[in-house]
mmCIF file as Biopython writes it, N, C-alpha, C and O atoms, coordinates in Angstrom:
data_model
#
loop_
_atom_site.group_PDB
_atom_site.id
_atom_site.type_symbol
_atom_site.label_atom_id
_atom_site.label_alt_id
_atom_site.label_comp_id
_atom_site.label_asym_id
_atom_site.label_entity_id
_atom_site.label_seq_id
_atom_site.pdbx_PDB_ins_code
_atom_site.Cartn_x
_atom_site.Cartn_y
_atom_site.Cartn_z
_atom_site.occupancy
_atom_site.B_iso_or_equiv
_atom_site.auth_seq_id
_atom_site.auth_asym_id
_atom_site.pdbx_PDB_model_num
ATOM 1   N N  . MET A ? 1  ? -2.708  -1.046  4.396  1.0 0.0 1  A 1 
ATOM 2   C CA . MET A ? 1  ? -1.357  -1.303  3.585  1.0 0.0 1  A 1 
ATOM 3   C C  . MET A ? 1  ? -0.368  -0.532  4.406  1.0 0.0 1  A 1 
ATOM 4   O O  . MET A ? 1  ? -0.589  0.529   4.990  1.0 0.0 1  A 1 
ATOM 5   N N  . LEU A ? 2  ? 0.717   -1.188  4.373  1.0 0.0 2  A 1 
ATOM 6   C CA . LEU A ? 2  ? 1.945   -0.541  4.943  1.0 0.0 2  A 1 
ATOM 7   C C  . LEU A ? 2  ? 2.340   0.675   4.196  1.0 0.0 2  A 1 
ATOM 8   O O  . LEU A ? 2  ? 2.224   0.767   2.974  1.0 0.0 2  A 1 
ATOM 9   N N  . ASN A ? 3  ? 2.846   1.675   5.021  1.0 0.0 3  A 1 
ATOM 10  C CA . ASN A ? 3  ? 3.421   2.941   4.292  1.0 0.0 3  A 1 
ATOM 11  C C  . ASN A ? 3  ? 4.921   3.077   4.511  1.0 0.0 3  A 1 
ATOM 12  O O  . ASN A ? 3  ? 5.509   4.096   4.146  1.0 0.0 3  A 1 
ATOM 13  N N  . THR A ? 4  ? 5.605   1.968   5.156  1.0 0.0 4  A 1 
ATOM 14  C CA . THR A ? 4  ? 6.974   1.992   5.044  1.0 0.0 4  A 1 
ATOM 15  C C  . THR A ? 4  ? 7.618   0.585   4.681  1.0 0.0 4  A 1 
ATOM 16  O O  . THR A ? 4  ? 6.962   -0.442  4.851  1.0 0.0 4  A 1 
ATOM 17  N N  . CYS A ? 5  ? 8.791   0.558   4.226  1.0 0.0 5  A 1 
ATOM 18  C CA . CYS A ? 5  ? 9.248   -0.605  3.670  1.0 0.0 5  A 1 
ATOM 19  C C  . CYS A ? 5  ? 9.371   -1.773  4.796  1.0 0.0 5  A 1 
ATOM 20  O O  . CYS A ? 5  ? 10.172  -1.594  5.713  1.0 0.0 5  A 1 
ATOM 21  N N  . PRO A ? 6  ? 8.631   -2.912  4.752  1.0 0.0 6  A 1 
ATOM 22  C CA . PRO A ? 6  ? 8.734   -3.903  5.809  1.0 0.0 6  A 1 
ATOM 23  C C  . PRO A ? 6  ? 10.002  -4.786  5.449  1.0 0.0 6  A 1 
ATOM 24  O O  . PRO A ? 6  ? 10.580  -4.736  4.363  1.0 0.0 6  A 1 
ATOM 25  N N  . LYS A ? 7  ? 10.350  -5.595  6.504  1.0 0.0 7  A 1 
ATOM 26  C CA . LYS A ? 7  ? 11.358  -6.611  6.244  1.0 0.0 7  A 1 
ATOM 27  C C  . LYS A ? 7  ? 10.844  -7.765  5.680  1.0 0.0 7  A 1 
ATOM 28  O O  . LYS A ? 7  ? 9.684   -8.111  5.904  1.0 0.0 7  A 1 
ATOM 29  N N  . ARG A ? 8  ? 11.689  -8.475  4.880  1.0 0.0 8  A 1 
ATOM 30  C CA . ARG A ? 8  ? 11.225  -9.694  4.235  1.0 0.0 8  A 1 
ATOM 31  C C  . ARG A ? 8  ? 10.743  -10.696 5.302  1.0 0.0 8  A 1 
ATOM 32  O O  . ARG A ? 8  ? 11.256  -10.722 6.421  1.0 0.0 8  A 1 
ATOM 33  N N  . ASN A ? 9  ? 9.747   -11.519 4.931  1.0 0.0 9  A 1 
ATOM 34  C CA . ASN A ? 9  ? 9.315   -12.421 5.743  1.0 0.0 9  A 1 
ATOM 35  C C  . ASN A ? 9  ? 8.640   -11.838 6.953  1.0 0.0 9  A 1 
ATOM 36  O O  . ASN A ? 9  ? 8.727   -12.398 8.046  1.0 0.0 9  A 1 
ATOM 37  N N  . SER A ? 10 ? 7.981   -10.742 6.780  1.0 0.0 10 A 1 
ATOM 38  C CA . SER A ? 10 ? 7.090   -10.117 7.872  1.0 0.0 10 A 1 
ATOM 39  C C  . SER A ? 10 ? 5.739   -9.999  7.472  1.0 0.0 10 A 1 
ATOM 40  O O  . SER A ? 10 ? 5.428   -10.160 6.292  1.0 0.0 10 A 1 
ATOM 41  N N  . CYS A ? 11 ? 4.856   -9.715  8.403  1.0 0.0 11 A 1 
ATOM 42  C CA . CYS A ? 11 ? 3.408   -9.556  8.094  1.0 0.0 11 A 1 
ATOM 43  C C  . CYS A ? 11 ? 2.684   -10.567 7.374  1.0 0.0 11 A 1 
ATOM 44  O O  . CYS A ? 11 ? 1.696   -10.341 6.675  1.0 0.0 11 A 1 
ATOM 45  N N  . GLY A ? 12 ? 3.255   -11.781 7.585  1.0 0.0 12 A 1 
ATOM 46  C CA . GLY A ? 12 ? 2.762   -13.064 7.038  1.0 0.0 12 A 1 
ATOM 47  C C  . GLY A ? 12 ? 2.869   -13.251 5.678  1.0 0.0 12 A 1 
ATOM 48  O O  . GLY A ? 12 ? 2.044   -13.918 5.054  1.0 0.0 12 A 1 
ATOM 49  N N  . ALA A ? 13 ? 4.057   -12.582 5.040  1.0 0.0 13 A 1 
ATOM 50  C CA . ALA A ? 13 ? 4.250   -12.753 3.609  1.0 0.0 13 A 1 
ATOM 51  C C  . ALA A ? 13 ? 5.854   -12.752 3.517  1.0 0.0 13 A 1 
ATOM 52  O O  . ALA A ? 13 ? 6.572   -12.265 4.390  1.0 0.0 13 A 1 
ATOM 53  N N  . VAL A ? 14 ? 6.314   -13.357 2.354  1.0 0.0 14 A 1 
ATOM 54  C CA . VAL A ? 14 ? 7.703   -13.508 2.164  1.0 0.0 14 A 1 
ATOM 55  C C  . VAL A ? 14 ? 8.188   -12.162 1.707  1.0 0.0 14 A 1 
ATOM 56  O O  . VAL A ? 14 ? 9.278   -11.753 2.106  1.0 0.0 14 A 1 
ATOM 57  N N  . ALA A ? 15 ? 7.472   -11.477 0.927  1.0 0.0 15 A 1 
ATOM 58  C CA . ALA A ? 15 ? 7.810   -10.116 0.267  1.0 0.0 15 A 1 
ATOM 59  C C  . ALA A ? 15 ? 6.522   -9.216  0.381  1.0 0.0 15 A 1 
ATOM 60  O O  . ALA A ? 15 ? 5.865   -8.993  -0.635 1.0 0.0 15 A 1 
ATOM 61  N N  . PRO A ? 16 ? 6.157   -8.705  1.577  1.0 0.0 16 A 1 
ATOM 62  C CA . PRO A ? 16 ? 4.984   -7.885  1.741  1.0 0.0 16 A 1 
ATOM 63  C C  . PRO A ? 16 ? 5.008   -6.505  0.916  1.0 0.0 16 A 1 
ATOM 64  O O  . PRO A ? 16 ? 5.960   -5.725  0.870  1.0 0.0 16 A 1 
ATOM 65  N N  . TRP A ? 17 ? 3.853   -6.375  0.320  1.0 0.0 17 A 1 
ATOM 66  C CA . TRP A ? 17 ? 3.501   -5.030  -0.448 1.0 0.0 17 A 1 
ATOM 67  C C  . TRP A ? 17 ? 3.457   -3.928  0.603  1.0 0.0 17 A 1 
ATOM 68  O O  . TRP A ? 17 ? 3.140   -4.077  1.783  1.0 0.0 17 A 1 
ATOM 69  N N  . TRP A ? 18 ? 3.837   -2.752  -0.026 1.0 0.0 18 A 1 
ATOM 70  C CA . TRP A ? 18 ? 3.851   -1.514  0.781  1.0 0.0 18 A 1 
ATOM 71  C C  . TRP A ? 18 ? 3.692   -0.348  -0.215 1.0 0.0 18 A 1 
ATOM 72  O O  . TRP A ? 18 ? 3.844   -0.577  -1.415 1.0 0.0 18 A 1 
ATOM 73  N N  . THR A ? 19 ? 3.393   0.894   0.224  1.0 0.0 19 A 1 
ATOM 74  C CA . THR A ? 19 ? 3.450   2.073   -0.742 1.0 0.0 19 A 1 
ATOM 75  C C  . THR A ? 19 ? 3.773   3.206   0.065  1.0 0.0 19 A 1 
ATOM 76  O O  . THR A ? 19 ? 3.428   3.285   1.244  1.0 0.0 19 A 1 
ATOM 77  N N  . ASP A ? 20 ? 4.463   4.137   -0.568 1.0 0.0 20 A 1 
ATOM 78  C CA . ASP A ? 20 ? 4.619   5.460   0.144  1.0 0.0 20 A 1 
ATOM 79  C C  . ASP A ? 20 ? 3.876   6.529   -0.646 1.0 0.0 20 A 1 
ATOM 80  O O  . ASP A ? 20 ? 4.259   7.697   -0.574 1.0 0.0 20 A 1 
ATOM 81  N N  . ASP A ? 21 ? 2.822   6.186   -1.403 1.0 0.0 21 A 1 
ATOM 82  C CA . ASP A ? 21 ? 1.880   7.205   -2.022 1.0 0.0 21 A 1 
ATOM 83  C C  . ASP A ? 21 ? 0.862   7.587   -1.016 1.0 0.0 21 A 1 
ATOM 84  O O  . ASP A ? 21 ? 0.532   6.814   -0.116 1.0 0.0 21 A 1 
ATOM 85  N N  . ASN A ? 22 ? 0.388   8.707   -1.153 1.0 0.0 22 A 1 
ATOM 86  C CA . ASN A ? 22 ? -0.717  9.274   -0.178 1.0 0.0 22 A 1 
ATOM 87  C C  . ASN A ? 22 ? -2.094  8.659   -0.403 1.0 0.0 22 A 1 
ATOM 88  O O  . ASN A ? 22 ? -2.470  8.580   -1.572 1.0 0.0 22 A 1 
ATOM 89  N N  . MET A ? 23 ? -2.910  8.205   0.586  1.0 0.0 23 A 1 
ATOM 90  C CA . MET A ? 23 ? -4.163  7.550   0.498  1.0 0.0 23 A 1 
ATOM 91  C C  . MET A ? 23 ? -5.060  8.778   0.188  1.0 0.0 23 A 1 
ATOM 92  O O  . MET A ? 23 ? -4.733  9.943   0.418  1.0 0.0 23 A 1 
ATOM 93  N N  . PRO A ? 24 ? -6.279  8.358   -0.386 1.0 0.0 24 A 1 
ATOM 94  C CA . PRO A ? 24 ? -7.283  9.311   -0.483 1.0 0.0 24 A 1 
ATOM 95  C C  . PRO A ? 24 ? -7.813  10.135  0.814  1.0 0.0 24 A 1 
ATOM 96  O O  . PRO A ? 24 ? -7.920  9.479   1.850  1.0 0.0 24 A 1 
ATOM 97  N N  . GLU A ? 25 ? -8.114  11.353  0.847  1.0 0.0 25 A 1 
ATOM 98  C CA . GLU A ? 25 ? -8.485  11.857  1.926  1.0 0.0 25 A 1 
ATOM 99  C C  . GLU A ? 25 ? -10.140 12.150  2.011  1.0 0.0 25 A 1 
ATOM 100 O O  . GLU A ? 25 ? -10.707 12.393  3.076  1.0 0.0 25 A 1 
ATOM 101 N N  . ASN A ? 26 ? -10.706 12.096  0.921  1.0 0.0 26 A 1 
ATOM 102 C CA . ASN A ? 26 ? -12.030 12.402  0.731  1.0 0.0 26 A 1 
ATOM 103 C C  . ASN A ? 26 ? -13.016 11.131  0.586  1.0 0.0 26 A 1 
ATOM 104 O O  . ASN A ? 26 ? -12.547 10.222  -0.099 1.0 0.0 26 A 1 
ATOM 105 N N  . VAL A ? 27 ? -14.158 10.942  1.060  1.0 0.0 27 A 1 
ATOM 106 C CA . VAL A ? 27 ? -14.950 9.768   0.913  1.0 0.0 27 A 1 
ATOM 107 C C  . VAL A ? 27 ? -15.244 9.710   -0.570 1.0 0.0 27 A 1 
ATOM 108 O O  . VAL A ? 27 ? -15.464 10.711  -1.252 1.0 0.0 27 A 1 
ATOM 109 N N  . GLY A ? 28 ? -15.234 8.490   -1.012 1.0 0.0 28 A 1 
ATOM 110 C CA . GLY A ? 28 ? -15.652 8.210   -2.383 1.0 0.0 28 A 1 
ATOM 111 C C  . GLY A ? 28 ? -14.673 8.453   -3.430 1.0 0.0 28 A 1 
ATOM 112 O O  . GLY A ? 28 ? -14.933 8.181   -4.602 1.0 0.0 28 A 1 
ATOM 113 N N  . VAL A ? 29 ? -13.543 8.958   -3.065 1.0 0.0 29 A 1 
ATOM 114 C CA . VAL A ? 29 ? -12.450 9.422   -4.098 1.0 0.0 29 A 1 
ATOM 115 C C  . VAL A ? 29 ? -11.557 8.085   -4.208 1.0 0.0 29 A 1 
ATOM 116 O O  . VAL A ? 29 ? -11.140 7.496   -3.211 1.0 0.0 29 A 1 
ATOM 117 N N  . ARG A ? 30 ? -11.325 7.695   -5.455 1.0 0.0 30 A 1 
ATOM 118 C CA . ARG A ? 30 ? -10.588 6.532   -5.749 1.0 0.0 30 A 1 
ATOM 119 C C  . ARG A ? 30 ? -9.166  7.229   -6.337 1.0 0.0 30 A 1 
ATOM 120 O O  . ARG A ? 30 ? -9.171  8.190   -7.106 1.0 0.0 30 A 1 
ATOM 121 N N  . VAL A ? 31 ? -8.010  6.598   -5.857 1.0 0.0 31 A 1 
ATOM 122 C CA . VAL A ? 31 ? -6.731  6.905   -6.330 1.0 0.0 31 A 1 
ATOM 123 C C  . VAL A ? 31 ? -6.078  5.850   -6.815 1.0 0.0 31 A 1 
ATOM 124 O O  . VAL A ? 31 ? -6.484  4.753   -6.431 1.0 0.0 31 A 1 
ATOM 125 N N  . GLU A ? 32 ? -5.077  5.883   -7.637 1.0 0.0 32 A 1 
ATOM 126 C CA . GLU A ? 32 ? -4.047  4.811   -7.916 1.0 0.0 32 A 1 
ATOM 127 C C  . GLU A ? 32 ? -2.943  4.997   -7.227 1.0 0.0 32 A 1 
ATOM 128 O O  . GLU A ? 32 ? -2.378  6.090   -7.239 1.0 0.0 32 A 1 
ATOM 129 N N  . VAL A ? 33 ? -2.468  3.916   -6.507 1.0 0.0 33 A 1 
ATOM 130 C CA . VAL A ? 33 ? -1.244  3.968   -5.804 1.0 0.0 33 A 1 
ATOM 131 C C  . VAL A ? 33 ? -0.223  3.104   -6.429 1.0 0.0 33 A 1 
ATOM 132 O O  . VAL A ? 33 ? -0.612  2.185   -7.150 1.0 0.0 33 A 1 
ATOM 133 N N  . LYS A ? 34 ? 1.061   3.296   -6.230 1.0 0.0 34 A 1 
ATOM 134 C CA . LYS A ? 34 ? 2.134   2.328   -6.744 1.0 0.0 34 A 1 
ATOM 135 C C  . LYS A ? 34 ? 2.641   1.577   -5.589 1.0 0.0 34 A 1 
ATOM 136 O O  . LYS A ? 34 ? 3.159   2.193   -4.657 1.0 0.0 34 A 1 
ATOM 137 N N  . MET A ? 35 ? 2.521   0.121   -5.568 1.0 0.0 35 A 1 
ATOM 138 C CA . MET A ? 35 ? 3.029   -0.529  -4.573 1.0 0.0 35 A 1 
ATOM 139 C C  . MET A ? 35 ? 4.418   -1.216  -4.947 1.0 0.0 35 A 1 
ATOM 140 O O  . MET A ? 35 ? 4.787   -1.381  -6.109 1.0 0.0 35 A 1 
ATOM 141 N N  . TYR A ? 36 ? 5.098   -1.572  -3.889 1.0 0.0 36 A 1 
ATOM 142 C CA . TYR A ? 36 ? 6.477   -2.156  -3.891 1.0 0.0 36 A 1 
ATOM 143 C C  . TYR A ? 36 ? 6.542   -3.394  -3.108 1.0 0.0 36 A 1 
ATOM 144 O O  . TYR A ? 36 ? 5.649   -3.646  -2.299 1.0 0.0 36 A 1 
ATOM 145 N N  . TYR A ? 37 ? 7.535   -4.188  -3.289 1.0 0.0 37 A 1 
ATOM 146 C CA . TYR A ? 37 ? 7.836   -5.223  -2.283 1.0 0.0 37 A 1 
ATOM 147 C C  . TYR A ? 37 ? 9.436   -5.253  -2.255 1.0 0.0 37 A 1 
ATOM 148 O O  . TYR A ? 37 ? 10.105  -4.944  -3.241 1.0 0.0 37 A 1 
ATOM 149 N N  . PRO A ? 38 ? 9.988   -5.655  -1.030 1.0 0.0 38 A 1 
ATOM 150 C CA . PRO A ? 38 ? 11.237  -5.702  -0.813 1.0 0.0 38 A 1 
ATOM 151 C C  . PRO A ? 38 ? 11.822  -7.088  -1.297 1.0 0.0 38 A 1 
ATOM 152 O O  . PRO A ? 38 ? 11.203  -8.149  -1.210 1.0 0.0 38 A 1 
ATOM 153 N N  . TYR A ? 39 ? 13.122  -6.942  -1.829 1.0 0.0 39 A 1 
ATOM 154 C CA . TYR A ? 39 ? 13.840  -8.152  -2.161 1.0 0.0 39 A 1 
ATOM 155 C C  . TYR A ? 39 ? 15.283  -7.860  -2.399 1.0 0.0 39 A 1 
ATOM 156 O O  . TYR A ? 39 ? 15.578  -6.873  -3.073 1.0 0.0 39 A 1 
ATOM 157 N N  . LEU A ? 40 ? 16.194  -8.622  -1.910 1.0 0.0 40 A 1 
ATOM 158 C CA . LEU A ? 40 ? 17.440  -8.475  -1.877 1.0 0.0 40 A 1 
ATOM 159 C C  . LEU A ? 40 ? 18.113  -7.245  -1.547 1.0 0.0 40 A 1 
ATOM 160 O O  . LEU A ? 40 ? 19.081  -6.772  -2.141 1.0 0.0 40 A 1 
ATOM 161 N N  . GLY A ? 41 ? 17.474  -6.737  -0.480 1.0 0.0 41 A 1 
ATOM 162 C CA . GLY A ? 41 ? 18.000  -5.435  0.012  1.0 0.0 41 A 1 
ATOM 163 C C  . GLY A ? 41 ? 17.499  -4.278  -0.754 1.0 0.0 41 A 1 
ATOM 164 O O  . GLY A ? 41 ? 17.987  -3.169  -0.536 1.0 0.0 41 A 1 
ATOM 165 N N  . ASN A ? 42 ? 16.568  -4.438  -1.631 1.0 0.0 42 A 1 
ATOM 166 C CA . ASN A ? 42 ? 16.117  -3.303  -2.447 1.0 0.0 42 A 1 
ATOM 167 C C  . ASN A ? 42 ? 14.481  -3.065  -1.941 1.0 0.0 42 A 1 
ATOM 168 O O  . ASN A ? 42 ? 13.642  -3.877  -2.330 1.0 0.0 42 A 1 
ATOM 169 N N  . CYS A ? 43 ? 14.158  -2.160  -1.243 1.0 0.0 43 A 1 
ATOM 170 C CA . CYS A ? 43 ? 12.782  -1.945  -0.821 1.0 0.0 43 A 1 
ATOM 171 C C  . CYS A ? 43 ? 11.820  -1.771  -1.978 1.0 0.0 43 A 1 
ATOM 172 O O  . CYS A ? 43 ? 10.628  -2.065  -1.889 1.0 0.0 43 A 1 
ATOM 173 N N  . LYS A ? 44 ? 12.398  -1.274  -3.086 1.0 0.0 44 A 1 
ATOM 174 C CA . LYS A ? 44 ? 11.212  -1.002  -4.222 1.0 0.0 44 A 1 
ATOM 175 C C  . LYS A ? 44 ? 11.584  -2.091  -5.421 1.0 0.0 44 A 1 
ATOM 176 O O  . LYS A ? 44 ? 11.578  -1.761  -6.607 1.0 0.0 44 A 1 
ATOM 177 N N  . HIS A ? 45 ? 11.881  -3.315  -5.001 1.0 0.0 45 A 1 
ATOM 178 C CA . HIS A ? 45 ? 12.263  -4.167  -6.167 1.0 0.0 45 A 1 
ATOM 179 C C  . HIS A ? 45 ? 11.043  -4.384  -7.130 1.0 0.0 45 A 1 
ATOM 180 O O  . HIS A ? 45 ? 11.166  -4.110  -8.324 1.0 0.0 45 A 1 
ATOM 181 N N  . GLY A ? 46 ? 9.960   -4.835  -6.663 1.0 0.0 46 A 1 
ATOM 182 C CA . GLY A ? 46 ? 8.921   -4.933  -7.471 1.0 0.0 46 A 1 
ATOM 183 C C  . GLY A ? 46 ? 7.729   -4.086  -7.502 1.0 0.0 46 A 1 
ATOM 184 O O  . GLY A ? 46 ? 7.250   -3.738  -6.423 1.0 0.0 46 A 1 
ATOM 185 N N  . THR A ? 47 ? 7.186   -3.708  -8.597 1.0 0.0 47 A 1 
ATOM 186 C CA . THR A ? 47 ? 6.212   -2.605  -8.502 1.0 0.0 47 A 1 
ATOM 187 C C  . THR A ? 47 ? 4.672   -3.194  -9.100 1.0 0.0 47 A 1 
ATOM 188 O O  . THR A ? 47 ? 4.627   -4.170  -9.849 1.0 0.0 47 A 1 
ATOM 189 N N  . ALA A ? 48 ? 3.681   -2.599  -8.741 1.0 0.0 48 A 1 
ATOM 190 C CA . ALA A ? 48 ? 2.158   -2.840  -9.181 1.0 0.0 48 A 1 
ATOM 191 C C  . ALA A ? 48 ? 1.497   -1.717  -8.882 1.0 0.0 48 A 1 
ATOM 192 O O  . ALA A ? 48 ? 1.942   -0.938  -8.038 1.0 0.0 48 A 1 
ATOM 193 N N  . GLY A ? 49 ? 0.385   -1.503  -9.520 1.0 0.0 49 A 1 
ATOM 194 C CA . GLY A ? 49 ? -0.552  -0.510  -9.130 1.0 0.0 49 A 1 
ATOM 195 C C  . GLY A ? 49 ? -1.592  -0.981  -8.564 1.0 0.0 49 A 1 
ATOM 196 O O  . GLY A ? 49 ? -1.906  -2.128  -8.880 1.0 0.0 49 A 1 
ATOM 197 N N  . GLN A ? 50 ? -2.427  -0.258  -7.576 1.0 0.0 50 A 1 
ATOM 198 C CA . GLN A ? 50 ? -3.448  -0.648  -6.940 1.0 0.0 50 A 1 
ATOM 199 C C  . GLN A ? 50 ? -4.399  0.397   -6.665 1.0 0.0 50 A 1 
ATOM 200 O O  . GLN A ? 50 ? -3.912  1.412   -6.167 1.0 0.0 50 A 1 
ATOM 201 N N  . SER A ? 51 ? -5.865  0.389   -6.909 1.0 0.0 51 A 1 
ATOM 202 C CA . SER A ? 51 ? -6.709  1.417   -6.742 1.0 0.0 51 A 1 
ATOM 203 C C  . SER A ? 51 ? -7.192  1.197   -5.296 1.0 0.0 51 A 1 
ATOM 204 O O  . SER A ? 51 ? -7.471  0.118   -4.773 1.0 0.0 51 A 1 
ATOM 205 N N  . VAL A ? 52 ? -7.239  2.499   -4.718 1.0 0.0 52 A 1 
ATOM 206 C CA . VAL A ? 52 ? -7.656  2.642   -3.251 1.0 0.0 52 A 1 
ATOM 207 C C  . VAL A ? 52 ? -8.850  3.750   -3.129 1.0 0.0 52 A 1 
ATOM 208 O O  . VAL A ? 52 ? -8.719  4.842   -3.681 1.0 0.0 52 A 1 
ATOM 209 N N  . VAL A ? 53 ? -9.978  3.431   -2.407 1.0 0.0 53 A 1 
ATOM 210 C CA . VAL A ? 53 ? -10.873 4.257   -2.260 1.0 0.0 53 A 1 
ATOM 211 C C  . VAL A ? 53 ? -11.276 4.434   -0.789 1.0 0.0 53 A 1 
ATOM 212 O O  . VAL A ? 53 ? -11.334 3.431   -0.078 1.0 0.0 53 A 1 
ATOM 213 N N  . ARG A ? 54 ? -11.557 5.639   -0.290 1.0 0.0 54 A 1 
ATOM 214 C CA . ARG A ? 54 ? -11.959 5.970   1.120  1.0 0.0 54 A 1 
ATOM 215 C C  . ARG A ? 54 ? -13.519 5.748   1.111  1.0 0.0 54 A 1 
ATOM 216 O O  . ARG A ? 54 ? -14.252 6.258   0.264  1.0 0.0 54 A 1 
ATOM 217 N N  . CYS A ? 55 ? -13.947 4.950   2.122  1.0 0.0 55 A 1 
ATOM 218 C CA . CYS A ? 55 ? -15.248 4.617   2.240  1.0 0.0 55 A 1 
ATOM 219 C C  . CYS A ? 55 ? -15.890 5.274   3.448  1.0 0.0 55 A 1 
ATOM 220 O O  . CYS A ? 55 ? -17.115 5.197   3.533  1.0 0.0 55 A 1 
ATOM 221 N N  . SER A ? 56 ? -15.279 5.848   4.297  1.0 0.0 56 A 1 
ATOM 222 C CA . SER A ? 56 ? -15.982 6.800   5.382  1.0 0.0 56 A 1 
ATOM 223 C C  . SER A ? 56 ? -15.070 7.667   5.944  1.0 0.0 56 A 1 
ATOM 224 O O  . SER A ? 56 ? -13.902 7.625   5.558  1.0 0.0 56 A 1 
ATOM 225 N N  . GLU A ? 57 ? -15.421 8.454   6.804  1.0 0.0 57 A 1 
ATOM 226 C CA . GLU A ? 57 ? -14.517 9.599   7.527  1.0 0.0 57 A 1 
ATOM 227 C C  . GLU A ? 57 ? -13.539 8.956   8.325  1.0 0.0 57 A 1 
ATOM 228 O O  . GLU A ? 57 ? -12.502 9.560   8.600  1.0 0.0 57 A 1 
ATOM 229 N N  . LYS A ? 58 ? -13.783 7.564   8.815  1.0 0.0 58 A 1 
ATOM 230 C CA . LYS A ? 58 ? -12.801 7.013   9.882  1.0 0.0 58 A 1 
ATOM 231 C C  . LYS A ? 58 ? -11.480 7.104   9.119  1.0 0.0 58 A 1 
ATOM 232 O O  . LYS A ? 58 ? -11.401 6.993   7.895  1.0 0.0 58 A 1 
ATOM 233 N N  . ARG A ? 59 ? -10.401 7.326   9.978  1.0 0.0 59 A 1 
ATOM 234 C CA . ARG A ? 59 ? -9.090  7.456   9.425  1.0 0.0 59 A 1 
ATOM 235 C C  . ARG A ? 59 ? -8.387  6.313   8.604  1.0 0.0 59 A 1 
ATOM 236 O O  . ARG A ? 59 ? -7.600  6.532   7.684  1.0 0.0 59 A 1 
ATOM 237 N N  . LYS A ? 60 ? -8.749  5.118   9.028  1.0 0.0 60 A 1 
ATOM 238 C CA . LYS A ? 60 ? -8.222  3.881   8.381  1.0 0.0 60 A 1 
ATOM 239 C C  . LYS A ? 60 ? -9.174  3.132   7.472  1.0 0.0 60 A 1 
ATOM 240 O O  . LYS A ? 60 ? -8.865  2.034   7.010  1.0 0.0 60 A 1 
ATOM 241 N N  . ASP A ? 61 ? -10.158 3.635   7.252  1.0 0.0 61 A 1 
ATOM 242 C CA . ASP A ? 61 ? -11.328 2.961   6.470  1.0 0.0 61 A 1 
ATOM 243 C C  . ASP A ? 61 ? -11.096 3.245   5.052  1.0 0.0 61 A 1 
ATOM 244 O O  . ASP A ? 61 ? -11.507 4.286   4.539  1.0 0.0 61 A 1 
ATOM 245 N N  . LEU A ? 62 ? -10.333 2.188   4.287  1.0 0.0 62 A 1 
ATOM 246 C CA . LEU A ? 62 ? -9.887  2.254   2.942  1.0 0.0 62 A 1 
ATOM 247 C C  . LEU A ? 62 ? -10.326 0.878   2.472  1.0 0.0 62 A 1 
ATOM 248 O O  . LEU A ? 62 ? -10.374 -0.113  3.200  1.0 0.0 62 A 1 
ATOM 249 N N  . VAL A ? 63 ? -10.659 0.916   1.108  1.0 0.0 63 A 1 
ATOM 250 C CA . VAL A ? 63 ? -10.896 -0.325  0.406  1.0 0.0 63 A 1 
ATOM 251 C C  . VAL A ? 63 ? -9.911  -0.262  -0.645 1.0 0.0 63 A 1 
ATOM 252 O O  . VAL A ? 63 ? -9.669  0.790   -1.237 1.0 0.0 63 A 1 
ATOM 253 N N  . PHE A ? 64 ? -9.313  -1.395  -0.907 1.0 0.0 64 A 1 
ATOM 254 C CA . PHE A ? 64 ? -8.383  -1.831  -2.027 1.0 0.0 64 A 1 
ATOM 255 C C  . PHE A ? 64 ? -9.051  -2.429  -3.165 1.0 0.0 64 A 1 
ATOM 256 O O  . PHE A ? 64 ? -9.597  -3.521  -3.009 1.0 0.0 64 A 1 
ATOM 257 N N  . LEU A ? 65 ? -9.076  -1.802  -4.383 1.0 0.0 65 A 1 
ATOM 258 C CA . LEU A ? 65 ? -9.935  -2.475  -5.472 1.0 0.0 65 A 1 
ATOM 259 C C  . LEU A ? 65 ? -9.015  -2.973  -6.652 1.0 0.0 65 A 1 
ATOM 260 O O  . LEU A ? 65 ? -9.512  -3.541  -7.624 1.0 0.0 65 A 1 
#
């Protein structure tokens, strides 16, 4: 998941979701993050919640539930 506001029509989506919340650091820990999408110049136009869990010690090994 992106951790900075993307441009519209990037990453294969008209309004790609992103978050500035921290991802879990420990294996097996599930956290709820707030996601946003950019629209009309506002990086945090739309919001939604997403559960994220770390599956292994690998830096980017996360699963979104």
